[in-house]
C-alpha positions in Angstrom: 0.0 0.1 0.2 1.5 3.4 -1.3 0.7 6.4 1.2 0.6 9.9 -0.3 4.1 11.1 0.7 5.1 8.0 -2.0 6.8 6.1 0.0 5.9 2.5 0.9 4.6 2.2 4.3 6.9 1.2 6.8 9.7 2.2 4.0 13.0 1.9 6.1 15.7 3.0 3.1 16.8 6.2 4.9 17.5 5.1 8.1 19.3 1.3 6.5 21.5 4.4 4.5 23.1 5.8 7.9 24.8 3.0 9.5 28.1 4.1 8.5 27.4 7.7 9.3 25.9 6.5 12.6 28.9 4.3 14.1 31.0 7.5 12.9 28.7 9.8 15.2 28.8 7.4 17.8 32.8 6.7 17.6 33.5 10.5 17.8 31.2 11.6 20.3 31.6 8.4 22.7 35.9 9.3 22.8 35.1 13.2 22.5 37.3 13.3 19.4 35.4 16.2 17.6 37.5 19.2 19.1 40.6 17.5 18.0 39.7 16.6 14.7 38.1 20.2 14.1 41.8 21.3 15.3 43.5 18.7 12.9 41.2 20.5 10.0 42.0 24.2 11.1 45.5 22.8 10.5 45.5 21.4 7.5 43.7 24.7 5.9 46.4 26.8 7.8 49.2 24.8 5.9 47.6 25.6 2.4 46.1 21.6 1.7 43.2 22.6 -0.8 40.2 20.1 0.0 40.6 21.5 4.2 40.0 24.7 3.0 37.0 24.4 1.1 35.8 22.0 3.9 36.7 25.1 6.2 34.9 27.7 3.6 32.0 24.9 2.9 31.4 24.8 6.5 31.1 28.5 7.8 30.1 29.9 4.6 28.0 27.3 3.7 28.5 26.0 0.1 27.4 28.2 -3.2 24.4 26.9 -4.8 24.6 26.2 -8.1 21.5 25.7 -10.7 20.9 24.7 -14.2 17.7 26.4 -15.9 17.0 25.3 -19.1 14.2 27.1 -21.6 15.6 29.5 -23.4 13.2 31.5 -25.9 15.1 29.4 -28.8 15.3 25.4 -26.8 18.3 26.8 -25.7 20.0 25.4 -22.4 20.5 28.3 -20.4 22.6 27.9 -17.3 22.6 30.8 -14.4 25.3 29.6 -11.5 24.1 31.6 -8.3 26.0 32.7 -5.4 23.9 33.2 -1.4 24.7 37.2 -1.2 25.5 38.1 -4.7 22.4 36.1 -6.6 22.5 35.0 -10.4 25.9 35.7 -11.2 
């Protein structure tokens, strides 16, 4: 039976998908490592590690939303990149 939300009644797919995340969260929190991991991330960013710099930026400022829009007047694809603080670029 399908309820109005579209998912079958009793659908547990979302719960199954978080087993790994839940295990990591439990380990990090039980060992009180979150602050240590955050410090290490910042240290890596300060050395110029690009993935660490990106992660720090994403956590502080949020990821830049990007959208794709189609359907121009002549059927051409229109791509608009947006920035949270500057509107459409």
